[in-house]
C-alpha positions in Angstrom: 93.8 90.3 119.8 94.9 88.1 117.0 98.5 88.3 118.2 97.2 87.0 121.6 95.5 84.1 119.9 91.9 85.3 120.3 89.5 85.4 117.3 89.7 85.8 113.6 89.3 88.7 111.2 89.0 89.6 107.6 91.3 92.1 105.9 92.7 92.8 102.5 95.9 90.9 101.5 97.9 94.1 101.4 97.0 94.9 105.1 98.3 91.5 106.3 101.5 91.8 108.4 103.8 89.5 106.5 106.6 89.6 109.1 104.5 88.0 111.8 105.2 84.2 112.0 102.2 83.7 114.4 99.5 84.7 111.9 98.3 82.9 108.7 96.6 84.4 105.8 93.8 82.3 104.3 92.2 83.7 101.1 88.4 83.6 100.9 87.1 82.1 97.7 83.4 82.1 98.5 81.6 84.4 98.6 83.3 86.6 96.2 84.5 89.8 97.9 84.1 93.0 95.8 85.5 96.4 96.8 84.3 99.5 95.1 86.6 102.6 95.1 86.3 105.8 93.3 87.6 109.3 93.0 85.1 112.1 93.9 85.4 115.6 92.8 83.2 118.7 93.0 80.9 119.2 90.0 82.1 121.8 87.6 85.6 122.0 89.1 88.7 120.5 87.7 91.2 118.6 89.8 94.3 120.2 91.1 97.6 119.0 89.6 98.4 116.8 92.7 95.8 114.1 92.4 96.3 113.6 88.6 99.4 111.3 89.0 97.5 109.1 91.4 94.5 108.8 89.0 96.8 108.1 86.1 98.6 105.4 88.0 95.2 103.9 89.1 93.9 103.9 85.5 97.1 102.3 84.1 96.9 99.6 86.8 93.3 98.9 85.9 94.2 98.6 82.2 97.1 96.2 83.0 95.1 94.0 85.2 92.2 93.9 82.7 94.7 92.6 80.0 95.8 89.7 82.2 92.4 88.8 83.6 89.4 90.8 82.4 87.0 89.1 84.9 89.0 90.2 88.0 88.4 93.9 87.6 85.4 95.8 86.6 86.4 99.4 86.6 86.3 102.3 84.3 88.6 105.3 84.0 86.6 108.2 82.7 88.3 111.3 81.4 
């Protein structure tokens, strides 16, 4: 519908189709938008080897962002 010129929507920046010259991305500054994500696993079971690289990547990105701007991300990576 947006391509047809009808309406507006909200979406994360990474989901915006950058190669579409007919759409504009306007960041929202107020209210502050917060997204909570997490990794869920069964109690008393360890993760298989496959998700571990993803979790390590996530945790390293959290640490890097926190160094640049501690207020932008409130996340914890637990062992």
